Steps between C-alpha positions, in 0.01 A plus 500: 500500500703200398875455523577635155311824567689544825832431329410750227411769754818436703717508188332819378543671837864399530568604141354846565698531823820393324437757227445771764820409681691481172378839383545696824773304677466306820574801723219712354244221455244428768590232753200295389618502138852396599366218719261378232773515235724295729230237544449493123869437439502231769195335341671491159815353654307226679296421187815468290668278758194276533476467121868403484446246779179342367611459137711187573220363718258515208753315285537231767122469541463458123768233488343308790155530341630371167670208672180415690292507180756280324494252789119485501480451124764228514315328786170508310648377172711239677823588323822492699 
């Protein structure tokens, strides 16, 4: 099993647990379903925060990469 299969299984399990908790309420749902639904919500929150954090980093990495390529091309062609 690779990482994507594990992520798919985790997301499917948490989605089913969230649906169970949503349909029956957290008091009537099994403790395992409530716990798994909580972990699913926490996973979504962390994923969203990481995506928000890494988006500017990708922009900065692209800008630095473009500057490095420009510098190398200018050094090879000898233009200043």
